[in-house]
C-alpha positions in Angstrom: -7.1 49.2 15.1 -6.1 45.8 13.6 -8.3 43.8 11.2 -10.3 41.0 12.1 -9.6 38.6 9.2 -12.6 37.2 7.6 -13.3 33.4 8.4 -12.4 32.0 4.8 -9.3 33.9 5.1 -7.9 31.5 7.7 -5.8 28.8 7.2 -7.9 25.7 8.9 -11.1 27.0 7.8 -11.6 24.5 5.3 -9.7 21.4 6.8 -12.9 20.1 8.0 -14.5 19.8 4.4 -11.2 18.7 3.0 -10.9 15.9 5.7 -14.5 15.1 5.6 -16.1 15.9 2.4 -13.6 16.3 -0.2 -11.0 13.0 0.7 -13.8 11.1 1.7 -16.7 11.4 -0.3 -14.9 12.9 -4.0 -11.5 10.7 -3.6 -13.0 8.4 -1.8 -9.7 7.9 0.0 -10.2 5.2 2.6 -10.4 5.8 6.3 -6.7 5.2 7.1 -5.5 7.7 4.4 -7.9 10.0 6.0 -6.6 9.7 8.8 -2.6 10.1 8.0 -3.8 13.4 6.6 -5.6 14.4 9.6 -2.6 13.5 11.6 -0.3 15.5 9.0 -2.5 18.7 9.3 -3.0 18.7 13.1 1.0 18.2 13.2 1.1 21.9 11.3 -1.4 23.0 13.4 0.8 22.4 16.4 3.7 23.8 15.1 1.4 27.3 13.9 0.5 27.6 17.6 2.9 26.4 19.8 6.4 26.7 18.2 5.5 29.5 15.9 3.4 30.9 18.6 0.9 32.2 16.3 -3.3 33.1 17.3 -5.0 30.1 15.2 -8.0 32.7 14.7 -5.2 34.7 13.0 -3.4 33.0 11.1 -4.5 33.4 7.3 -3.9 31.2 4.3 -1.4 34.4 3.3 0.5 33.9 6.5 1.5 30.5 4.9 4.5 31.8 3.0 7.4 29.3 1.8 9.9 30.6 4.3 7.4 29.2 6.9 6.7 26.0 5.6 10.6 25.4 5.2 11.1 26.7 8.9 8.2 23.9 9.3 10.3 21.1 7.6 13.4 22.2 9.1 11.4 22.0 12.5 10.1 18.3 11.9 13.5 17.4 10.8 15.5 18.9 13.7 13.1 19.1 16.5 10.8 16.4 16.2 13.6 13.9 14.7 11.6 12.3 12.0 12.2 10.5 9.1 12.8 11.7 5.5 9.9 10.0 4.4 7.9 10.9 7.0 8.7 14.6 6.7 7.9 14.3 2.8 4.4 13.1 4.1 3.9 15.8 6.5 4.7 18.3 3.4 2.7 16.3 1.3 -0.3 16.5 3.1 0.0 20.4 3.7 0.5 20.9 -0.4 -2.9 18.6 -0.9 -4.9 20.7 1.3 -3.6 23.6 -0.3 -4.1 22.7 -3.5 -7.8 22.0 -2.2 -8.4 25.4 -1.5 -6.9 26.7 -4.3 -9.0 25.0 -6.6 -11.9 26.5 -5.2 -10.4 30.1 -5.0 -8.1 31.3 -7.5 -6.8 34.0 -4.9 -5.0 31.4 -3.1 -3.1 29.9 -6.5 0.0 32.0 -5.4 0.4 30.6 -2.0 -0.4 27.1 -3.4 2.2 27.7 -6.1 4.5 29.3 -3.0 4.5 26.2 -1.0 4.8 23.5 -3.8 8.5 24.4 -4.2 9.4 23.8 -0.8 11.5 20.6 -1.6 11.2 17.3 -0.3 13.8 15.4 1.4 15.8 12.9 -0.2 15.1 9.5 0.9 16.6 6.4 0.5 14.5 3.7 -1.6 14.5 0.5 0.5 14.1 -2.7 -1.4 11.6 -4.3 0.5 12.0 -8.6 1.2 9.9 -10.7 -1.1 9.8 -15.0 -0.7 12.5 -16.9 -2.8 10.5 -19.8 -4.6 11.6 -22.8 -2.4 10.6 -20.9 0.7 7.4 -20.1 -0.9 6.9 -23.4 -1.7 7.6 -24.7 1.4 5.0 -22.3 3.3 2.4 -23.2 0.9 2.7 -27.1 1.8 3.0 -26.4 5.5 -0.4 -26.4 6.9 -1.6 -29.6 8.1 -4.5 -32.0 6.1 -6.6 -30.9 9.0 -9.6 -28.9 8.8 -8.4 -25.8 10.1 -5.1 -26.8 7.8 -7.3 -27.0 4.9 -8.5 -23.5 5.7 -5.0 -22.1 6.4 -3.5 -23.3 2.8 -6.1 -21.6 0.9 -5.8 -18.7 2.8 -2.0 -18.6 1.8 -2.6 -19.9 -1.7 -5.3 -16.7 -2.2 -2.8 -14.3 -1.1 0.0 -15.7 -3.4 -2.2 -16.5 -6.7 -4.5 -13.6 -6.6 -2.1 -10.5 -4.9 -4.7 -9.6 -3.1 -4.7 -7.1 -0.2 -5.4 -8.6 3.4 -8.0 -6.5 3.5 -9.4 -7.6 0.2 -8.8 -11.1 1.4 -11.3 -10.6 4.4 -13.8 -8.7 2.3 -14.9 -11.6 -0.1 -17.9 -13.4 0.0 -19.4 -16.3 -1.4 -21.4 -14.3 -3.8 -18.1 -12.9 -5.2 -17.0 -16.5 -6.4 -17.5 -18.1 -9.8 -16.1 -21.1 -9.7 -17.8 -23.7 -12.1 -17.2 -22.4 -15.4 -14.2 -22.5 -17.9 -12.8 -19.4 -16.6 -13.0 -18.8 -12.9 -12.7 -15.9 -11.0 -13.5 -13.9 -8.3 -14.4 -10.2 -7.1 -12.8 -8.2 -4.7 -13.6 -5.0 -3.0 -10.5 -2.6 -2.8 -9.7 0.7 -1.8 -11.7 3.3 -2.3 -14.8 0.9 -2.5 -13.5 -0.4 -5.9 -14.4 -3.4 -7.2 -12.4 -5.5 -9.7 -12.3 -9.1 -11.0 -9.7 -11.4 -10.7 -9.1 -14.2 -12.7 -8.1 -17.5 -10.8 -6.2 -20.5 -12.1 -7.8 -24.2 -11.8 -5.4 -25.1 -9.1 -6.5 -22.0 -7.0 -10.1 -22.2 -8.2 -10.1 -26.0 -7.2 -8.6 -25.5 -3.5 -11.3 -22.7 -3.0 -14.3 -25.3 -4.2 -13.3 -28.0 -2.0 -12.6 -25.0 1.1 -16.1 -24.0 0.3 -17.5 -27.7 0.6 -15.8 -28.2 3.9 -16.6 -24.8 5.7 -19.6 -23.6 4.1 -21.6 -27.1 2.8 -23.7 -27.3 -0.1 -26.4 -24.9 1.3 -24.4 -21.7 0.9 -25.6 -18.2 1.4 -24.1 -15.7 -0.8 -23.5 -12.9 1.4 -21.4 -15.5 3.7 -17.9 -14.2 4.3 -15.6 -16.7 2.4 -13.4 -17.1 5.7 -15.0 -16.7 8.8 -14.7 -17.1 12.6 -18.0 -18.2 14.4 -18.8 -16.2 17.5 -21.8 -16.8 19.6 -22.9 -19.4 16.6 -22.6 -16.5 14.3 -20.1 -16.4 11.0 -18.3 -13.1 11.2 -15.5 -12.3 8.7 -12.4 -13.1 9.5 -10.0 -10.0 10.8 -6.8 -9.1 9.6 -4.9 -9.4 12.6 -6.2 -13.2 12.5 -5.1 -13.5 8.9 -1.7 -11.9 10.0 -1.2 -14.6 13.2 -2.1 -17.4 10.5 0.8 -16.3 8.1 3.4 -15.9 10.9 2.8 -19.4 12.5 3.7 -21.3 9.1 6.5 -19.0 8.2 7.8 -19.4 11.5 7.5 -23.2 11.3 9.2 -23.3 8.0 11.9 -21.1 8.9 14.6 -23.7 10.5 14.8 -25.4 7.4 14.7 -21.9 5.1 17.0 -19.3 6.9 16.7 -17.1 3.6 13.2 -16.7 4.8 12.5 -12.8 5.7 12.6 -12.6 9.6 9.3 -11.3 9.6 6.5 -12.6 6.6 3.2 -10.6 6.7 0.1 -10.8 3.9 1.2 -8.3 2.1 4.6 -9.9 1.5 2.6 -12.5 -0.6 1.2 -9.8 -3.0 4.8 -8.1 -3.1 6.4 -11.5 -4.3 3.5 -12.2 -6.7 4.0 -8.7 -8.2 7.9 -9.0 -8.3 7.9 -12.9 -10.1 5.1 -11.5 -12.9 7.4 -8.6 -13.9 10.4 -10.7 -13.9 8.3 -13.6 -16.2 7.7 -10.7 -18.4 4.4 -9.5 -17.8 3.8 -6.2 -18.9 3.7 -3.2 -16.0 0.4 -2.2 -17.1 -1.3 -5.8 -16.6 0.5 -6.4 -13.4 -0.9 -3.0 -12.2 -4.3 -3.9 -13.7 -4.3 -7.0 -11.6 -3.1 -5.3 -8.6 -5.8 -2.9 -8.4 -3.6 0.0 -9.1 -5.1 3.1 -11.1 -1.4 4.3 -11.9 1.4 2.1 -13.2 3.2 4.6 -11.7 2.7 2.9 -8.2 3.5 -0.4 -9.5 7.2 0.2 -10.3 7.7 -0.2 -6.8 7.6 -4.2 -7.4 9.3 -3.9 -10.8 12.3 -5.1 -9.3 15.2 -6.7 -11.7 16.2 -9.8 -11.2 20.0 -10.5 -10.9 20.1 -12.4 -14.1 17.6 -9.4 -16.0 20.3 -7.3 -14.8 22.9 -9.8 -16.1 21.9 -10.2 -19.5 21.0 -5.9 -19.8 24.8 -5.9 -19.5 25.4 -8.6 -21.7 23.2 -6.7 -24.5 25.9 -3.9 -24.1 23.2 -1.1 -23.4 25.0 2.2 -23.7 25.2 4.1 -20.4 22.8 6.6 -19.9 19.9 7.9 -17.7 17.8 5.3 -18.5 20.4 2.2 -17.9 21.6 4.3 -14.6 18.3 4.2 -13.3 18.3 0.5 -13.9 21.2 0.0 -11.4 20.6 2.9 -9.3 20.6 1.1 -5.7 21.1 -2.4 -6.6 24.7 -2.6 -5.2 24.4 -5.8 -3.9 23.1 -7.2 -6.9 25.7 -5.7 -9.0 28.1 -7.1 -6.6 26.7 -10.7 -7.1 26.6 -10.4 -10.5 30.3 -9.6 -10.6 31.1 -12.3 -8.5 32.5 -10.2 -5.3 30.0 -11.8 -2.8 
């Protein structure tokens, strides 16, 4: 007679704790991040029960072998037709879950090590678009000198000058602002409920002060959202979707005269443009990372895109060929063509 596995031996026995306790409370991951993990683990659940035909109440950690997960990866590629980056996300969630359970049970370390060896797929890194200086100036100047126009201009200016995420922008309250001082600043509340203080330049601070005067008056409530909509006579935090509509509206208006403006312009593009500009202006990557609110400067490297001029300077300095030089040029074929006058 076969032995029934203990509950804690079942592969999915700890997914609830992983998602709802560990990720949410200990790691303080955002709900969107936890949602992505849940989708990935659900995908694996479906593979185990439907494709592999396993009884979920008999599928144990010991059954999750290297070959089993390699087959899962092939299934995602060949049957589900998922992109390489999505397959890697599914595998990363699985590996993170197994790391969590192995940290709590040393007997599962070998299972975790085995799954860690399942290779990720190679992905082609896309250089995401940024807004050129002339296009950006036109975009910031486009709102009319009306009440709504002044509000919209401040939204665009704050998005760019501070490089905040759109969720951080909509979460700013009047009490988060310190404006009437020599060094104005603003507190934003980022991912994982982490807050950081951002220094404001005088131009941005003046725009915000004028906006507050027109939209909030002299009697302000520290808890009021900086950017708001009025529903049934009450102020409510402006929605992310509304900010997206404002950005798209002015991008569409200037695109006819600025054909180099990306086809789709959205709030995060201001953050990317600002971060890339700071890097190209010589601001150390660690400082750019701090401004963006990244815990690890490795995350910030996606914004560290050298300009064509920087690439040309590197060539003129006669840098020796090697791995670091190869990395500098990797994936920048179009820039190289422009540098050599081939386009």
